[in-house]
C-alpha positions in Angstrom: 45.8 -14.2 -147.9 42.1 -14.4 -147.2 40.2 -11.5 -145.6 37.5 -11.7 -142.9 34.7 -9.2 -142.2 34.0 -8.9 -138.5 30.8 -7.2 -137.4 29.9 -6.3 -133.8 26.4 -7.5 -133.3 26.0 -7.5 -129.5 26.9 -4.9 -126.8 29.9 -5.1 -124.6 27.9 -3.8 -121.6 28.3 -6.2 -118.6 31.2 -8.1 -120.2 34.6 -8.6 -118.7 37.3 -6.0 -119.2 39.3 -8.6 -121.2 36.4 -9.1 -123.7 36.0 -5.3 -124.0 39.8 -4.9 -124.8 39.6 -7.7 -127.3 36.8 -6.0 -129.2 38.7 -2.7 -129.2 41.9 -4.4 -130.4 39.8 -5.9 -133.3 38.9 -2.2 -134.1 35.2 -2.6 -133.0 33.8 0.3 -131.0 30.3 0.8 -132.1 27.4 -1.5 -132.7 27.1 -2.9 -136.3 30.5 -1.6 -137.1 32.4 -3.8 -139.7 36.1 -4.1 -140.0 38.3 -6.3 -142.3 41.2 -8.3 -141.1 43.6 -10.8 -142.6 42.8 -14.4 -141.8 45.6 -15.5 -139.5 45.9 -17.4 -136.2 46.1 -14.2 -134.0 42.8 -12.8 -135.4 41.1 -16.2 -135.2 42.0 -16.5 -131.6 40.7 -13.0 -130.8 37.5 -13.8 -132.6 37.0 -17.1 -130.8 37.2 -15.2 -127.4 34.3 -12.9 -128.4 32.4 -15.1 -130.8 29.2 -14.5 -128.9 29.4 -10.7 -129.6 30.5 -10.7 -133.3 29.6 -12.2 -136.6 32.2 -13.2 -139.1 32.1 -13.8 -142.9 34.7 -14.2 -145.6 35.4 -11.0 -147.6 
């Protein structure tokens, strides 16, 4: 399967608790942190909910 690199580029301050939990479930806690995930529908859905806070590229 393909891999995705997800990078946190904006702060979670003043965001809803749901968005904060989504970022943490993606494994993103600090600014500019990069994590790799398999490209599947669950991860795609999580990314779409916080797309304004992260950048995504194929690994």
